[in-house]
C-alpha positions in Angstrom: -4.0 23.1 -202.4 -0.7 20.9 -201.1 0.1 21.7 -197.1 4.5 22.5 -198.1 2.8 24.5 -201.1 0.8 27.0 -199.0 3.1 27.3 -196.7 5.9 28.3 -199.1 3.1 30.6 -201.1 2.0 32.1 -197.4 5.9 32.6 -196.4 6.5 34.4 -200.1 3.2 36.6 -199.7 4.0 38.1 -196.3 8.3 38.8 -196.7 8.2 40.0 -200.1 8.3 43.4 -201.3 7.4 45.7 -198.3 7.3 42.8 -195.1 4.0 42.4 -193.5 0.5 43.4 -195.4 -0.4 47.2 -193.7 0.9 50.4 -193.8 0.2 54.5 -192.5 0.1 57.1 -195.2 -0.7 60.4 -194.8 -4.5 62.1 -195.2 -3.3 65.4 -196.1 -1.2 67.4 -198.9 2.2 67.8 -197.3 4.8 69.9 -200.3 4.7 72.7 -198.7 6.2 75.0 -195.7 2.6 76.0 -195.1 1.1 72.4 -194.9 3.8 71.6 -193.1 3.0 74.3 -190.7 -0.7 73.1 -190.4 0.1 69.7 -190.2 2.3 70.2 -187.2 4.3 72.7 -185.2 2.7 75.3 -184.9 -1.1 74.6 -186.3 -1.6 71.5 -184.7 -2.3 73.7 -181.2 -5.1 74.6 -182.9 -6.8 71.1 -183.0 -5.2 70.0 -179.6 -6.7 73.2 -177.8 -10.4 72.4 -179.1 -10.1 68.7 -178.3 -9.4 70.0 -174.5 -12.4 72.4 -174.3 -14.6 69.5 -175.9 -13.3 65.4 -176.2 -15.7 64.7 -178.5 -13.8 66.9 -181.2 -11.2 64.5 -181.3 -13.9 62.5 -183.9 -13.6 65.9 -185.6 -9.9 66.8 -186.0 -8.0 63.4 -185.8 -8.4 59.5 -187.2 -9.8 58.2 -183.8 -13.6 58.1 -185.4 -12.1 55.8 -188.3 -9.8 53.6 -186.1 -9.6 50.4 -184.6 -7.4 48.9 -182.9 -7.0 44.9 -183.6 -5.4 43.7 -179.9 -4.6 39.9 -178.6 -2.0 38.8 -176.3 -1.8 35.7 -178.5 -3.2 33.3 -176.2 -5.1 31.4 -178.5 -4.6 32.4 -181.9 -6.2 30.1 -184.5 -5.7 26.2 -184.3 -2.1 26.9 -183.4 -3.6 27.3 -179.3 -0.6 29.4 -177.1 1.8 30.7 -179.1 2.2 34.5 -177.8 1.7 38.0 -178.6 4.4 38.3 -181.3 3.8 35.5 -183.3 0.5 36.7 -183.4 1.3 39.1 -185.2 0.7 38.0 -188.7 -3.2 37.2 -187.6 -3.6 40.6 -186.2 -2.2 42.5 -189.5 -4.2 40.6 -191.4 -7.2 41.9 -189.1 -6.4 45.2 -190.1 -6.2 44.5 -193.5 -9.6 42.9 -193.4 -10.8 46.0 -191.7 -9.4 48.1 -194.7 -10.2 46.4 -197.6 -14.0 45.5 -196.8 -14.8 48.7 -195.2 -12.4 51.0 -195.3 -11.5 51.0 -191.5 -8.2 52.1 -190.7 -6.7 49.3 -188.2 -3.9 49.0 -185.9 -2.6 45.8 -184.7 -1.6 46.0 -181.3 0.4 42.4 -179.6 0.3 42.8 -175.7 2.6 40.5 -173.6 0.4 40.4 -171.1 -1.3 36.5 -170.3 -2.6 38.1 -166.8 -6.4 40.1 -167.2 -5.3 42.6 -164.9 -2.0 43.7 -166.8 -4.1 43.1 -170.3 -6.8 45.4 -168.9 -4.7 47.8 -167.7 -2.4 48.3 -171.1 -5.5 48.8 -173.0 -7.6 51.0 -170.8 -4.6 53.1 -171.0 -4.1 53.2 -174.9 -8.2 53.7 -175.4 -7.6 57.3 -176.1 -6.2 56.5 -179.6 -9.1 54.6 -180.7 -12.9 54.2 -181.8 -13.4 51.1 -181.0 -11.2 47.9 -179.7 -11.5 44.2 -181.5 -10.6 42.0 -179.5 -9.0 38.5 -180.6 -7.6 35.4 -180.1 -7.5 35.2 -176.3 -8.2 32.4 -174.9 -11.5 31.5 -172.4 -12.0 31.9 -169.6 -9.9 35.1 -169.4 -11.4 36.8 -172.5 -14.8 36.6 -170.6 -13.4 38.8 -168.5 -11.3 41.0 -169.9 -13.9 42.1 -172.9 -16.6 42.7 -169.6 -14.6 44.8 -167.5 -13.0 47.4 -171.1 -16.7 47.3 -171.8 -17.5 48.6 -168.3 -14.5 51.1 -168.7 -14.4 51.9 -172.2 -17.0 54.3 -173.9 -16.0 53.0 -177.5 -17.2 50.1 -178.8 -15.5 47.1 -177.6 -15.9 44.0 -179.4 -14.0 39.8 -178.5 -14.8 38.6 -182.4 -14.2 35.4 -181.9 -17.1 35.4 -179.1 -19.5 37.8 -181.2 -18.3 37.7 -184.6 -18.9 34.1 -184.5 -22.0 33.9 -182.7 -23.4 37.2 -185.3 -22.8 35.0 -188.5 -24.0 31.6 -186.8 -27.3 33.3 -185.7 -28.0 34.9 -189.5 -27.0 30.8 -190.7 -29.8 29.7 -188.2 -32.4 32.3 -189.0 -32.3 31.4 -192.6 -31.8 27.3 -192.0 -34.7 27.3 -189.4 -36.7 29.4 -192.2 -35.9 26.7 -195.1 -36.6 24.3 -193.1 -40.3 25.8 -192.3 -39.4 25.1 -188.8 -40.4 28.2 -186.3 -37.5 29.4 -184.4 -39.0 29.0 -180.9 -39.7 25.8 -181.0 -36.4 24.1 -182.3 -33.6 22.3 -180.5 -30.2 23.2 -180.7 -27.2 21.3 -179.6 -23.6 23.1 -179.2 -20.5 21.2 -178.9 -17.9 23.1 -177.6 -18.2 25.5 -174.6 -15.0 28.0 -175.2 -15.6 31.7 -175.7 -17.2 31.1 -179.4 -19.7 28.2 -178.0 -21.4 30.4 -175.1 -21.3 33.6 -177.1 -23.7 31.7 -180.1 -25.7 30.1 -177.4 -26.4 33.9 -175.7 -27.1 35.2 -179.3 -29.5 31.9 -180.1 -31.5 33.0 -177.0 -31.5 36.7 -178.3 -32.9 35.8 -181.7 -35.6 33.3 -180.7 -34.4 30.0 -179.1 -36.0 29.3 -175.9 -33.4 28.2 -172.9 -34.8 24.8 -172.3 -34.2 23.9 -176.0 -30.5 24.5 -175.7 -28.3 21.9 -174.7 -23.9 22.6 -174.4 -21.5 19.7 -174.6 -18.1 19.9 -173.8 -15.1 17.4 -173.5 -17.0 15.3 -170.8 -20.3 15.2 -172.6 -23.6 16.9 -172.2 -23.9 19.8 -169.7 -25.7 18.9 -167.1 -27.2 20.7 -164.2 -25.7 17.6 -161.7 -22.1 17.9 -162.7 -19.9 19.2 -160.2 -17.2 20.5 -162.4 -18.9 23.5 -164.3 -17.4 26.7 -164.5 -20.2 29.5 -164.2 -20.0 30.3 -167.6 -21.2 26.7 -168.4 -23.4 26.6 -165.0 -25.4 29.0 -167.0 -26.3 26.7 -170.0 -26.6 23.9 -167.8 -29.4 21.8 -168.7 -31.5 19.5 -166.4 -32.5 17.2 -169.4 -31.3 13.2 -168.8 -28.9 13.6 -171.3 -25.2 12.3 -171.0 -22.8 12.3 -174.4 -23.7 14.6 -177.6 -24.8 11.3 -179.1 -28.0 11.1 -176.6 -28.4 15.1 -177.1 -28.6 15.0 -180.8 -32.0 12.8 -181.3 -34.7 14.5 -182.7 -32.4 18.0 -182.3 -33.3 20.4 -185.3 -29.5 22.4 -185.2 -26.2 21.1 -184.2 -23.6 23.9 -183.8 -19.9 22.3 -183.5 -17.4 24.7 -182.3 -14.9 22.4 -181.0 -12.7 19.5 -182.7 -12.5 17.3 -185.8 -14.3 13.8 -186.3 -17.0 13.9 -183.1 -19.5 14.3 -185.0 -20.6 11.3 -187.0 -23.1 10.5 -189.7 -25.5 8.0 -187.4 -25.5 11.5 -184.9 -26.5 13.3 -187.8 -29.6 10.8 -189.1 -31.0 11.0 -185.6 -31.4 14.6 -185.7 -34.9 15.9 -186.7 -36.0 16.7 -190.3 -34.3 19.4 -192.2 -31.4 19.2 -189.6 -29.5 22.4 -189.6 -25.5 21.1 -188.8 -23.1 23.9 -188.6 -20.1 21.9 -187.9 -17.0 24.8 -187.7 -14.0 23.4 -186.2 -11.2 24.4 -188.3 -9.4 23.4 -190.8 -11.1 19.8 -189.8 -14.8 20.4 -189.5 -16.6 18.2 -187.1 -17.6 15.9 -189.8 -16.1 15.8 -193.5 -18.7 18.0 -196.2 -18.6 14.2 -198.4 -19.3 12.2 -194.9 -22.3 15.0 -193.7 -23.7 15.4 -197.4 -24.5 11.6 -197.5 -25.6 10.5 -194.1 -29.0 11.8 -195.5 -30.5 14.3 -198.3 -32.2 16.9 -196.4 -29.1 18.1 -194.5 -28.2 21.9 -194.1 -24.5 22.0 -194.0 -22.4 25.0 -192.9 -18.5 24.9 -191.9 -16.1 27.3 -191.6 -14.2 26.3 -194.8 -14.0 28.2 -197.9 -14.7 25.4 -200.2 -17.2 24.4 -199.2 -20.7 26.0 -199.5 -22.0 27.8 -196.4 -18.8 29.8 -195.2 -19.5 30.5 -191.8 -16.8 33.5 -192.0 -16.3 36.5 -189.7 -15.3 38.8 -192.5 -19.1 38.7 -193.4 -19.2 40.9 -190.3 -16.6 42.2 -187.9 -15.7 45.1 -190.2 -19.3 45.9 -190.9 -20.3 46.2 -187.3 -17.6 48.6 -186.3 -17.9 50.7 -189.5 -22.2 51.5 -188.5 -20.7 51.9 -184.4 -18.0 54.3 -185.7 -20.3 55.9 -187.8 -22.8 56.9 -185.5 -19.9 57.4 -182.5 -21.3 54.6 -180.6 -20.0 53.8 -176.9 -20.6 50.0 -176.9 -21.4 47.4 -179.7 -24.7 45.6 -177.8 -27.3 43.3 -178.2 -29.7 45.1 -180.0 -27.0 46.2 -183.0 -25.7 42.3 -182.8 -29.1 41.8 -183.6 -29.6 44.0 -185.9 -26.6 42.5 -187.9 -27.4 39.1 -188.2 -30.9 39.8 -189.6 -28.9 42.1 -192.1 -26.8 39.2 -193.4 -29.6 36.6 -192.9 -31.8 39.0 -195.4 -29.1 39.6 -197.8 -28.8 36.6 -198.7 -32.2 35.9 -200.1 -31.4 39.1 -202.4 -30.5 38.5 -206.3 -26.7 37.7 -206.6 -24.8 40.1 -208.4 -23.2 39.3 -211.5 -19.8 40.1 -210.0 -19.8 37.9 -207.4 -20.9 35.3 -209.1 -17.7 35.9 -211.4 -15.4 36.3 -208.1 -16.6 32.2 -207.0 -16.8 30.7 -210.5 -20.1 30.0 -210.3 -23.2 30.6 -212.7 -25.5 31.6 -210.3 -26.6 31.9 -206.6 -30.4 31.4 -205.3 -31.1 31.4 -201.5 -31.2 27.8 -200.5 -29.4 24.6 -198.9 -26.2 25.6 -200.7 -26.2 29.7 -200.3 -27.2 29.9 -196.6 -25.8 33.0 -196.3 -23.6 35.3 -198.8 -20.2 34.6 -199.8 -18.3 37.1 -197.7 -16.7 38.8 -201.4 -20.6 40.3 -201.8 -19.9 44.0 -201.6 -23.3 44.7 -200.6 -22.1 43.6 -197.6 -21.4 46.8 -196.0 -24.5 48.8 -197.4 -26.9 45.9 -195.6 -25.0 45.2 -192.4 -23.3 48.8 -191.2 -27.0 51.2 -191.7 -28.8 48.3 -189.9 -25.7 48.6 -186.6 -25.8 52.1 -186.7 -29.5 52.6 -186.8 -29.9 50.0 -183.9 -27.0 51.8 -182.2 -29.0 55.2 -182.7 -32.2 53.1 -181.7 -31.1 51.7 -178.4 -29.2 55.0 -177.4 -25.2 53.5 -177.8 -25.2 56.0 -180.2 -23.6 59.9 -180.0 -23.8 60.9 -183.8 -26.5 61.0 -186.0 -27.7 59.9 -189.5 -30.1 61.6 -191.0 -30.1 60.8 -194.7 -29.6 57.2 -195.0 -29.4 56.9 -199.2 -26.8 59.4 -198.9 -25.2 57.3 -196.3 -25.6 54.6 -198.1 -23.8 55.8 -201.0 -20.8 57.3 -198.7 -20.2 53.7 -197.8 -19.7 52.0 -201.4 -17.6 54.8 -202.3 -15.7 54.1 -199.4 -15.2 50.9 -200.6 -14.5 51.3 -203.7 -11.9 54.2 -202.5 -10.5 51.7 -200.5 -9.9 49.5 -203.0 -9.0 51.4 -206.2 -6.4 53.0 -204.2 -5.1 49.6 -203.0 -4.9 48.3 -206.6 -3.2 51.4 -207.4 -0.4 51.1 -205.4 0.3 47.4 -206.0 0.4 48.2 -210.3 3.0 50.7 -209.5 4.8 48.7 -207.4 4.7 45.4 -209.2 2.9 43.9 -206.4 1.1 41.1 -208.1 
């Protein structure tokens, strides 16, 4: 699709009919005087008083338990950079729409005009009682690390910066499956990560959690390999500084098993890939243009396992494989946080789903005759509706086992059935509304 056509279509999509992509609708009847008296005054006083006595009753009497805030200050929006809070609103609306359509999670987009971490944290902290979870989005590094850590410590609801942890979870799923396809033990695999921002650091941390050894990770930034002898390292980079004698990305890739790029286009060459170990896993995730083009990568060597962040090539590493279902599982057990066991559980669940037979509706959605676990199908497709019944229960169970959960799920089969019904009901409603309004 040409860029000019895409731009025109996108502007038309966002402006035609009701502007934007989301709306708020009532969930209770309101047609009679009696119903209105229950919804508002005087009847609404009853649940207010119950919540005053027991704050957890907010999950029983309000939408809090199914409501996530998608919050940004617009300092690192997609590949657009620091475009400001207001200009980030279409992205946050889009994220809210994905929450609803993929996992029936209600979401409000909130754009905070505060680049200062103290002001941002204070704003989010004060509005947090409204929500069951906080999805931080498009906040630049290194401030995003401080903001997330402070909010996680101060709030008793799940807080996740998706640019960090969502990317880490999906790349970890691809890592697990890629190494399995290559016949390599995760504890022996050598990993090179190009990029040292929020996503890169979080990926490195979760790679450790799923089995990569710290001494087998080399981080590279715009100045080359992040080594312990460099004097320009931030505390976050110093966490992954290596003592190995590498100075450049090219040197670090010799004999490596995995390349993860969360940097910029053109930094990886076919010659570099050819120096890697057999069956190399190359995840070139820079958007819109990856660190190496698909054609160049595939021509570099026949045994490559290649993934990008793009939808027009196989193995798209897309955060929508994770965040809707991670929050779904966390909300359903009233989790206080999204902890490491929950993230690991999500990564393993996503990886496992790719090995299951692919249903016809998924094949039809992507216009293919078959998909089988292998080099061209490393992780599930974003439109695979089975993700909700695979990932959300894994996250919920992990939260219960780690102690992060405040509520318990007793009947897992019934829970999975409710998840399927949630998504079917949500999508049926959207389609009916569009048909009624003439939206195509």
